[in-house]
TORZA-803333 format. One record per residue: chain; x, z, y of N, C-alpha, C, O in turn. Coordinates in Angstrom, 1 decimal, decimal comma. Example, Ala and Ser with C-alpha at 12.3 -4.5 7.8 and 13.67 -1.06 7.14 Angstrom:
! residues 2
- mol | npx | npz | npy | capx | capz | capy | cpx | cpz | cpy | opx | opz | opy
- A | 13,2 | 7,8 | -5,7 | 12,3 | 7,8 | -4,5 | 13,2 | 7,8 | -3,3 | 14,2 | 8,5 | -3,3 $
- A | 12,8 | 7,1 | -2,2 | 13,7 | 7,1 | -1,1 | 12,9 | 7,9 | 0,0 | 13,4 | 8,0 | 1,1 $
This chain:
! residues 120
- mol | npx | npz | npy | capx | capz | capy | cpx | cpz | cpy | opx | opz | opy
- A | -7,3 | -5,4 | -15,9 | -7,2 | -4,9 | -16,8 | -5,6 | -5,8 | -17,1 | -4,8 | -5,4 | -18,0 $
- A | -5,4 | -7,1 | -16,3 | -4,3 | -7,7 | -16,3 | -3,3 | -7,6 | -15,5 | -2,1 | -7,9 | -15,6 $
- A | -4,1 | -7,2 | -14,7 | -2,8 | -7,1 | -12,9 | -2,5 | -5,2 | -13,4 | -1,6 | -4,8 | -12,6 $
- A | -2,9 | -4,2 | -14,3 | -2,8 | -3,1 | -14,6 | -1,5 | -3,8 | -15,2 | -0,5 | -3,9 | -14,5 $
- A | -1,8 | -4,1 | -16,5 | -0,6 | -4,5 | -17,3 | 0,4 | -4,7 | -17,2 | 1,3 | -4,1 | -17,8 $
- A | 0,7 | -5,7 | -16,0 | 1,6 | -6,1 | -15,6 | 2,3 | -5,5 | -14,6 | 3,4 | -5,2 | -14,9 $
- A | 2,0 | -5,2 | -13,5 | 2,2 | -3,4 | -12,5 | 2,8 | -2,3 | -13,5 | 3,8 | -1,7 | -13,2 $
- A | 2,2 | -2,1 | -14,6 | 2,9 | -1,5 | -15,8 | 4,4 | -1,7 | -16,3 | 5,3 | -0,9 | -16,1 $
- A | 4,5 | -3,4 | -17,4 | 5,6 | -3,8 | -17,2 | 6,0 | -4,2 | -16,7 | 6,6 | -5,2 | -17,2 $
- A | 6,3 | -4,1 | -15,1 | 7,6 | -4,8 | -14,1 | 7,7 | -3,3 | -14,0 | 8,7 | -3,2 | -13,3 $
- A | 7,2 | -1,7 | -14,4 | 8,1 | -0,8 | -14,1 | 8,6 | -0,1 | -14,8 | 9,2 | 1,0 | -14,7 $
- A | 8,3 | -0,9 | -15,6 | 9,0 | 0,3 | -17,6 | 9,9 | -0,6 | -17,3 | 10,9 | 0,0 | -16,8 $
- A | 10,2 | -2,0 | -17,5 | 11,1 | -3,3 | -16,6 | 12,5 | -2,9 | -16,1 | 13,5 | -2,4 | -16,7 $
- A | 12,3 | -3,1 | -15,3 | 12,8 | -2,5 | -13,7 | 13,4 | -1,4 | -13,9 | 14,7 | -1,3 | -13,7 $
- A | 12,7 | -0,3 | -14,3 | 13,6 | 1,4 | -14,9 | 14,2 | 1,3 | -15,5 | 15,4 | 1,7 | -15,5 $
- A | 13,6 | 0,5 | -16,9 | 15,3 | 0,7 | -18,2 | 16,3 | 0,5 | -17,9 | 17,4 | 1,2 | -17,9 $
- A | 15,6 | -1,3 | -17,5 | 17,6 | -1,8 | -16,3 | 18,1 | -0,8 | -15,4 | 19,2 | -1,3 | -15,2 $
- A | 18,2 | 0,4 | -14,8 | 18,3 | 0,8 | -13,7 | 18,9 | 1,8 | -14,8 | 20,1 | 2,1 | -14,7 $
- A | 18,2 | 2,3 | -15,6 | 18,4 | 3,4 | -16,3 | 19,9 | 3,2 | -17,5 | 20,5 | 4,2 | -18,1 $
- A | 20,4 | 1,6 | -17,7 | 21,1 | 1,1 | -18,6 | 22,5 | 1,1 | -17,8 | 23,5 | 1,7 | -18,0 $
- A | 22,1 | 0,0 | -16,6 | 23,0 | 0,5 | -15,4 | 23,7 | 1,5 | -14,5 | 24,8 | 1,2 | -13,9 $
- A | 23,0 | 3,1 | -14,4 | 23,0 | 4,0 | -14,1 | 23,4 | 5,4 | -15,7 | 23,5 | 6,6 | -15,7 $
- A | 23,6 | 4,6 | -16,5 | 24,7 | 5,4 | -17,7 | 23,9 | 5,7 | -18,9 | 24,5 | 6,0 | -19,9 $
- A | 22,0 | 5,6 | -18,9 | 21,2 | 5,5 | -18,6 | 20,5 | 7,1 | -20,1 | 20,1 | 7,2 | -21,3 $
- A | 20,6 | 7,5 | -19,4 | 20,3 | 9,6 | -19,2 | 18,4 | 9,4 | -18,7 | 17,9 | 8,6 | -17,9 $
- A | 18,0 | 10,4 | -19,5 | 16,3 | 10,5 | -19,3 | 15,7 | 10,6 | -18,8 | 14,5 | 10,2 | -18,8 $
- A | 16,7 | 11,4 | -17,2 | 16,1 | 12,0 | -15,8 | 16,5 | 10,6 | -15,2 | 16,0 | 10,5 | -14,0 $
- A | 17,2 | 9,5 | -15,5 | 17,2 | 9,4 | -14,1 | 16,0 | 7,7 | -14,6 | 15,6 | 7,1 | -13,6 $
- A | 15,6 | 7,2 | -15,9 | 15,1 | 6,2 | -16,3 | 13,7 | 7,8 | -15,3 | 13,6 | 7,7 | -14,1 $
- A | 13,2 | 8,4 | -15,6 | 11,8 | 9,3 | -15,4 | 11,5 | 9,1 | -13,7 | 10,7 | 8,7 | -12,9 $
- A | 13,3 | 9,9 | -13,7 | 12,9 | 9,3 | -12,0 | 13,3 | 8,1 | -11,3 | 13,4 | 8,2 | -10,1 $
- A | 13,4 | 7,1 | -11,8 | 13,1 | 6,0 | -11,4 | 11,4 | 5,3 | -11,8 | 10,7 | 4,7 | -11,0 $
- A | 11,1 | 5,5 | -12,8 | 9,5 | 5,3 | -13,4 | 8,8 | 6,1 | -12,3 | 7,6 | 6,2 | -12,6 $
- A | 9,1 | 6,7 | -11,3 | 8,7 | 8,6 | -10,5 | 8,2 | 7,3 | -9,3 | 7,1 | 6,9 | -9,0 $
- A | 9,9 | 6,6 | -8,7 | 10,0 | 6,1 | -7,2 | 8,8 | 5,0 | -7,7 | 7,6 | 5,1 | -7,5 $
- A | 9,4 | 3,9 | -8,3 | 8,0 | 2,8 | -8,3 | 7,2 | 3,3 | -8,3 | 6,7 | 3,2 | -7,2 $
- A | 6,4 | 4,1 | -9,4 | 5,2 | 4,7 | -9,4 | 4,5 | 5,3 | -8,0 | 3,3 | 5,1 | -7,6 $
- A | 5,5 | 5,9 | -7,6 | 4,7 | 6,3 | -5,8 | 4,9 | 4,6 | -4,8 | 3,9 | 4,3 | -4,3 $
- A | 6,1 | 3,8 | -4,6 | 5,8 | 2,9 | -4,3 | 4,1 | 2,1 | -4,4 | 3,2 | 1,9 | -3,6 $
- A | 4,3 | 1,7 | -6,0 | 2,7 | 1,0 | -6,4 | 1,1 | 2,2 | -6,0 | -0,1 | 1,8 | -6,0 $
- A | 1,5 | 3,9 | -5,7 | 0,3 | 4,0 | -4,7 | 0,2 | 4,0 | -3,3 | -0,7 | 4,0 | -2,4 $
- A | 1,7 | 3,8 | -3,4 | 2,0 | 3,6 | -1,2 | 1,4 | 2,9 | -1,2 | 0,3 | 3,0 | -0,7 $
- A | 2,0 | 1,5 | -1,9 | 1,0 | -0,1 | -0,8 | -0,1 | 0,6 | -1,4 | -0,2 | 1,6 | -0,6 $
- A | -1,3 | 0,8 | -2,5 | -1,8 | 0,6 | -2,9 | -3,7 | 1,3 | -1,8 | -4,8 | 1,0 | -1,5 $
- A | -2,1 | 2,8 | -1,5 | -3,4 | 3,4 | -0,3 | -3,0 | 2,8 | 1,3 | -3,7 | 3,1 | 2,2 $
- A | -1,9 | 2,0 | 1,6 | -2,1 | 1,4 | 2,7 | -3,3 | 0,4 | 2,6 | -4,1 | 0,1 | 3,5 $
- A | -3,1 | -0,1 | 1,1 | -4,2 | -1,8 | 0,9 | -6,2 | -1,2 | 1,4 | -7,2 | -1,6 | 1,9 $
- A | -5,7 | 0,2 | 0,6 | -7,2 | 0,8 | 0,8 | -7,3 | 1,1 | 2,3 | -8,4 | 0,6 | 2,5 $
- A | -7,1 | 1,2 | 2,7 | -6,9 | 2,3 | 4,5 | -7,1 | 0,7 | 5,1 | -8,2 | 0,6 | 5,8 $
- A | -6,7 | -0,4 | 5,0 | -7,0 | -1,8 | 5,5 | -7,9 | -2,3 | 5,2 | -8,4 | -3,1 | 5,9 $
- A | -8,5 | -2,0 | 3,8 | -9,7 | -2,9 | 3,8 | -10,7 | -1,4 | 4,0 | -11,7 | -1,8 | 3,4 $
- A | -10,9 | -0,3 | 4,5 | -12,0 | 0,5 | 5,1 | -12,0 | 0,1 | 6,3 | -12,6 | 0,9 | 7,0 $
- A | -11,6 | -0,9 | 7,2 | -11,2 | -0,7 | 8,5 | -10,5 | 0,6 | 10,0 | -10,8 | 0,8 | 11,2 $
- A | -9,7 | 1,2 | 9,1 | -9,1 | 2,2 | 9,7 | -8,5 | 1,4 | 11,1 | -8,6 | 1,8 | 12,3 $
- A | -7,8 | 0,3 | 10,8 | -7,1 | -0,1 | 12,1 | -7,9 | -1,3 | 12,9 | -7,8 | -1,9 | 14,0 $
- A | -8,8 | -1,2 | 12,1 | -10,2 | -2,3 | 13,1 | -10,0 | -2,0 | 14,7 | -9,5 | -2,7 | 15,5 $
- A | -10,6 | -0,7 | 14,8 | -10,8 | -0,3 | 16,1 | -9,6 | -0,3 | 16,7 | -9,7 | -0,5 | 17,9 $
- A | -8,2 | -0,1 | 16,2 | -6,7 | -0,5 | 16,9 | -6,5 | -1,8 | 17,5 | -5,9 | -1,9 | 18,5 $
- A | -6,8 | -2,5 | 17,1 | -7,0 | -3,8 | 16,9 | -7,7 | -4,5 | 18,2 | -7,3 | -5,4 | 19,0 $
- A | -8,8 | -3,7 | 18,2 | -10,1 | -4,1 | 19,0 | -9,8 | -3,4 | 19,9 | -10,5 | -3,7 | 20,9 $
- A | -8,9 | -2,4 | 20,3 | -8,1 | -1,6 | 22,1 | -6,9 | -2,6 | 22,2 | -6,6 | -2,9 | 23,3 $
- A | -6,5 | -3,0 | 21,5 | -5,1 | -3,9 | 21,6 | -5,8 | -4,4 | 22,6 | -5,9 | -3,9 | 23,7 $
- A | -6,7 | -5,9 | 22,0 | -6,9 | -7,0 | 22,6 | -7,5 | -6,9 | 24,4 | -6,9 | -7,3 | 25,4 $
- A | -8,7 | -6,2 | 24,1 | -9,3 | -5,2 | 25,0 | -8,5 | -4,5 | 26,3 | -8,9 | -4,3 | 27,5 $
- A | -7,1 | -4,2 | 25,6 | -6,5 | -4,2 | 26,7 | -5,9 | -5,5 | 27,1 | -6,3 | -6,1 | 28,1 $
- A | -5,0 | -6,1 | 26,3 | -4,3 | -6,8 | 26,6 | -5,7 | -8,2 | 27,4 | -5,4 | -9,2 | 28,1 $
- A | -6,4 | -7,9 | 27,1 | -7,3 | -9,2 | 27,9 | -7,9 | -8,9 | 29,1 | -8,6 | -9,7 | 29,7 $
- A | -7,7 | -7,3 | 29,8 | -7,5 | -6,9 | 31,0 | -6,3 | -6,7 | 31,8 | -6,2 | -6,5 | 33,0 $
- A | -5,4 | -6,9 | 30,8 | -4,3 | -8,1 | 31,9 | -4,2 | -8,4 | 32,0 | -3,6 | -8,3 | 33,1 $
- A | -4,4 | -9,7 | 31,5 | -4,4 | -10,9 | 31,5 | -5,1 | -11,8 | 32,9 | -4,8 | -12,8 | 33,5 $
- A | -6,8 | -10,3 | 32,8 | -7,3 | -10,8 | 34,0 | -6,8 | -10,3 | 35,5 | -7,1 | -10,9 | 36,6 $
- A | -6,1 | -9,4 | 35,3 | -5,3 | -8,5 | 36,9 | -4,5 | -9,9 | 37,2 | -4,4 | -10,3 | 38,3 $
- A | -3,8 | -10,7 | 35,6 | -2,7 | -11,1 | 36,2 | -3,4 | -12,7 | 36,9 | -3,0 | -13,3 | 37,9 $
- A | -4,5 | -13,1 | 36,0 | -4,7 | -14,0 | 37,1 | -4,6 | -15,5 | 35,9 | -5,1 | -16,6 | 36,1 $
- A | -3,8 | -15,2 | 34,9 | -2,9 | -16,3 | 34,1 | -4,5 | -16,5 | 33,4 | -4,9 | -17,6 | 33,5 $
- A | -6,0 | -14,9 | 32,3 | -6,0 | -16,0 | 31,9 | -7,5 | -15,8 | 32,2 | -7,7 | -14,6 | 32,5 $
- A | -8,8 | -17,1 | 32,3 | -9,9 | -17,0 | 33,3 | -11,1 | -17,1 | 32,2 | -12,3 | -17,1 | 32,7 $
- A | -11,1 | -17,2 | 30,5 | -11,4 | -16,8 | 29,9 | -12,9 | -16,0 | 29,5 | -12,5 | -14,8 | 29,4 $
- A | -14,0 | -16,0 | 29,3 | -14,7 | -15,3 | 30,1 | -15,5 | -14,6 | 28,7 | -16,3 | -13,8 | 29,0 $
- A | -15,3 | -14,8 | 27,4 | -15,2 | -14,4 | 26,2 | -15,1 | -13,0 | 25,9 | -13,9 | -12,5 | 25,7 $
- A | -16,2 | -12,2 | 25,9 | -16,0 | -10,9 | 26,0 | -15,2 | -10,2 | 24,3 | -15,0 | -10,9 | 23,3 $
- A | -14,8 | -8,9 | 24,4 | -14,4 | -8,9 | 22,5 | -15,8 | -8,3 | 22,4 | -16,4 | -8,4 | 23,5 $
- A | -16,4 | -7,8 | 21,7 | -17,6 | -6,9 | 21,7 | -17,0 | -6,5 | 20,6 | -16,3 | -7,3 | 20,0 $
- A | -17,1 | -4,5 | 19,9 | -17,3 | -4,4 | 19,7 | -17,5 | -4,9 | 17,9 | -16,7 | -4,7 | 16,9 $
- A | -18,1 | -5,2 | 17,9 | -18,6 | -5,7 | 16,4 | -17,8 | -6,1 | 15,7 | -17,4 | -5,6 | 14,6 $
- A | -17,4 | -7,6 | 16,6 | -16,9 | -8,2 | 16,1 | -16,0 | -7,6 | 14,6 | -15,8 | -7,9 | 13,4 $
- A | -15,6 | -6,5 | 15,5 | -14,3 | -5,7 | 14,4 | -14,9 | -4,5 | 14,0 | -14,2 | -3,7 | 13,4 $
- A | -15,9 | -4,2 | 14,1 | -16,1 | -3,2 | 12,8 | -16,6 | -3,8 | 11,7 | -16,4 | -3,1 | 10,8 $
- A | -17,3 | -5,0 | 11,5 | -17,7 | -5,2 | 10,7 | -16,9 | -6,3 | 9,8 | -17,2 | -6,5 | 8,6 $
- A | -15,8 | -6,8 | 10,3 | -15,0 | -6,7 | 9,5 | -14,2 | -6,1 | 8,2 | -13,8 | -4,9 | 8,1 $
- A | -14,1 | -7,3 | 6,9 | -13,7 | -6,4 | 6,3 | -12,6 | -7,4 | 5,7 | -12,6 | -8,6 | 5,9 $
- A | -11,5 | -6,7 | 5,0 | -11,1 | -6,9 | 4,2 | -10,7 | -7,2 | 3,6 | -9,6 | -7,1 | 4,1 $
- A | -10,2 | -7,9 | 1,8 | -10,1 | -7,7 | 0,8 | -9,3 | -7,7 | -0,4 | -9,5 | -8,5 | -1,4 $
- A | -8,2 | -6,8 | -0,5 | -6,8 | -7,5 | -1,7 | -7,6 | -7,3 | -3,3 | -8,4 | -6,6 | -3,9 $
- A | -7,2 | -7,9 | -3,5 | -7,3 | -7,9 | -5,1 | -6,6 | -7,2 | -5,9 | -7,2 | -6,8 | -6,8 $
- A | -5,5 | -6,8 | -5,8 | -5,1 | -5,4 | -6,0 | -4,7 | -4,2 | -5,4 | -3,6 | -3,7 | -5,8 $
- A | -5,4 | -3,7 | -4,6 | -5,5 | -2,5 | -4,4 | -6,1 | -1,1 | -5,3 | -6,0 | 0,1 | -5,3 $
- A | -7,1 | -2,4 | -6,5 | -7,4 | -0,3 | -7,4 | -5,8 | -0,7 | -8,4 | -4,9 | 0,1 | -8,5 $
- A | -5,7 | -1,7 | -8,8 | -4,9 | -1,8 | -9,6 | -3,2 | -1,1 | -9,3 | -2,6 | -0,5 | -10,2 $
- A | -2,9 | -1,3 | -8,2 | -1,4 | -0,5 | -7,2 | -2,3 | 1,0 | -7,4 | -1,6 | 1,7 | -8,1 $
- A | -3,5 | 1,5 | -7,0 | -3,3 | 3,0 | -7,0 | -3,2 | 3,8 | -8,0 | -2,8 | 5,0 | -8,2 $
- A | -3,9 | 2,7 | -9,0 | -4,7 | 4,2 | -10,6 | -2,7 | 3,4 | -11,1 | -1,7 | 4,0 | -10,9 $
- A | -2,8 | 2,6 | -11,5 | -1,4 | 2,1 | -11,8 | -0,5 | 3,2 | -11,8 | -0,2 | 3,7 | -12,8 $
- A | 0,2 | 3,8 | -9,7 | 0,9 | 4,2 | -9,4 | 0,6 | 5,8 | -9,6 | 1,6 | 6,5 | -9,7 $
- A | -0,8 | 6,5 | -9,6 | -1,3 | 7,6 | -10,1 | -0,8 | 7,8 | -11,2 | -0,4 | 8,9 | -11,3 $
- A | -0,6 | 6,8 | -12,4 | -0,6 | 7,3 | -13,8 | 0,6 | 7,5 | -13,7 | 1,1 | 8,5 | -13,4 $
- A | 1,1 | 6,5 | -13,9 | 2,5 | 6,6 | -13,8 | 3,0 | 7,6 | -13,6 | 3,2 | 8,4 | -14,5 $
- A | 3,4 | 7,9 | -12,2 | 3,9 | 9,1 | -10,7 | 3,0 | 10,4 | -12,3 | 3,7 | 11,0 | -13,1 $
- A | 1,8 | 10,5 | -12,5 | 1,6 | 12,2 | -12,7 | 2,3 | 12,2 | -14,2 | 2,5 | 13,3 | -14,8 $
- A | 2,6 | 10,6 | -14,9 | 3,0 | 10,6 | -16,4 | 4,5 | 11,6 | -16,5 | 5,0 | 12,5 | -17,1 $
- A | 4,7 | 10,0 | -15,1 | 6,3 | 11,0 | -15,2 | 6,5 | 12,5 | -14,8 | 7,4 | 13,2 | -15,3 $
- A | 6,0 | 12,8 | -14,3 | 6,1 | 14,2 | -13,6 | 5,7 | 15,2 | -14,3 | 5,7 | 16,4 | -14,0 $
- A | 5,1 | 14,3 | -15,8 | 4,1 | 16,0 | -17,1 | 5,5 | 15,5 | -17,7 | 6,3 | 16,4 | -17,5 $
- A | 6,3 | 14,2 | -18,4 | 7,1 | 14,3 | -18,7 | 8,5 | 15,6 | -18,4 | 8,7 | 16,6 | -19,0 $
- A | 9,0 | 14,9 | -17,3 | 10,1 | 16,1 | -16,6 | 9,4 | 17,3 | -16,4 | 10,3 | 17,8 | -15,8 $
- A | 8,7 | 17,9 | -16,5 | 8,0 | 18,8 | -16,7 | 8,3 | 19,2 | -18,2 | 8,4 | 20,3 | -18,6 $
- A | 8,3 | 18,7 | -18,6 | 8,1 | 18,9 | -20,9 | 9,8 | 19,0 | -20,6 | 10,4 | 20,1 | -20,8 $
- A | 10,2 | 18,2 | -20,1 | 12,4 | 17,6 | -20,8 | 12,5 | 19,0 | -20,1 | 13,2 | 19,7 | -20,9 $
- A | 12,3 | 19,5 | -19,1 | 13,1 | 21,0 | -18,3 | 12,9 | 21,2 | -19,3 | 13,8 | 21,0 | -20,1 $
- A | 12,0 | 21,6 | -19,8 | 11,6 | 23,6 | -20,2 | 12,0 | 22,9 | -21,9 | 12,0 | 23,6 | -22,9 $
């Protein structure tokens, strides 16, 4: 909850500062809130995808390819074969993933609702 509050406060402060410098209209504030919320959501979804191991197989394939190329050149004589189990069971944990996803989703959806209400 602490990180969520910090992300929300940063969004509101930076949106307010941007709105003041751009002539302080409510639409510039809402647009800035939405943009920062979507950036939060984008980074949160990238962290989520990375945590779940989507890129582990890709990293394994590139390491295997690099190992084969080194063997053909004769530059590397290591007999340590890379196994797929080394990569599939590796997990990464980022402490802000859930906060970024939740904060970005809430901020963006609330700013969308406010923008539709203010238009009509």
